[in-house]
C-alpha positions in Angstrom: -25.4 3.2 -6.9 -25.7 6.0 -9.4 -22.1 7.1 -10.3 -23.2 10.2 -12.0 -25.2 11.4 -9.0 -22.2 10.6 -6.8 -19.9 12.7 -9.0 -22.4 15.6 -9.0 -22.8 15.5 -5.2 -19.1 15.4 -4.7 -18.6 18.4 -7.0 -21.4 20.2 -5.1 -19.8 19.4 -1.8 -16.4 20.6 -2.8 -17.3 23.7 -4.9 -20.2 25.3 -3.1 -20.0 28.6 -1.2 -23.1 27.7 0.8 -21.7 25.6 3.7 -25.1 24.0 4.5 -25.6 22.8 0.9 -22.0 21.6 0.8 -22.4 19.6 4.1 -25.7 18.2 2.9 -24.1 17.0 -0.3 -21.1 15.5 1.5 -23.4 13.6 3.9 -25.4 12.2 0.9 -22.1 11.1 -0.7 -21.1 9.3 2.5 -24.5 7.7 2.9 -24.4 6.4 -0.7 -20.9 5.0 -0.2 -21.9 3.3 3.0 -25.1 1.8 1.5 -23.1 0.5 -1.5 -20.6 -1.3 0.9 -17.7 0.9 -0.1 -14.4 -0.4 1.5 -11.1 1.5 1.6 -8.2 -0.7 0.6 -4.4 0.1 0.6 -3.0 1.7 -2.6 -0.8 -0.9 -4.2 1.6 -0.1 -7.0 0.2 -0.8 -10.4 2.0 -3.1 -12.7 1.8 -3.6 -16.4 3.2 -2.4 -19.7 4.9 0.9 -19.5 4.7 1.2 -15.7 7.6 1.1 -13.3 7.8 0.2 -9.7 10.5 1.9 -7.6 11.7 -1.3 -5.9 15.3 -2.1 -5.2 16.6 -5.3 -6.6 17.3 -8.0 -4.0 20.7 -7.8 -2.5 23.1 -10.4 -3.9 25.4 -12.0 -1.5 29.0 -12.9 -2.2 29.0 -16.7 -2.2 32.6 -17.0 -1.2 32.2 -14.6 1.7 29.0 -16.5 2.7 30.8 -19.9 2.5 33.7 -18.5 4.5 31.3 -17.2 7.2 29.6 -20.5 7.5 33.0 -22.3 7.8 34.0 -19.8 10.5 30.8 -20.3 12.4 31.3 -24.1 12.4 34.9 -23.7 13.5 33.7 -21.5 16.4 31.0 -24.0 17.3 33.4 -27.0 17.3 36.1 -25.0 19.2 33.7 -24.2 22.0 32.3 -27.7 22.4 33.5 -29.7 25.4 35.4 -32.9 24.5 
């Protein structure tokens, strides 16, 4: 695929007052992309030096509160068991 031709046709399709020429250029761009096996993929955040990702840090749990809740759960389970 000729990248320069693709760029020229894209500019022609986007900046042409003649609708027929613009549509023709756009169709040629689409055809070139299809013939080249172009695939659209999701846009993932880039990582690397100097880039940041707006991700929240993982939530930290309170170990004591977690242990207490586990103890309480087992107390409830044992209390509701039939003897």
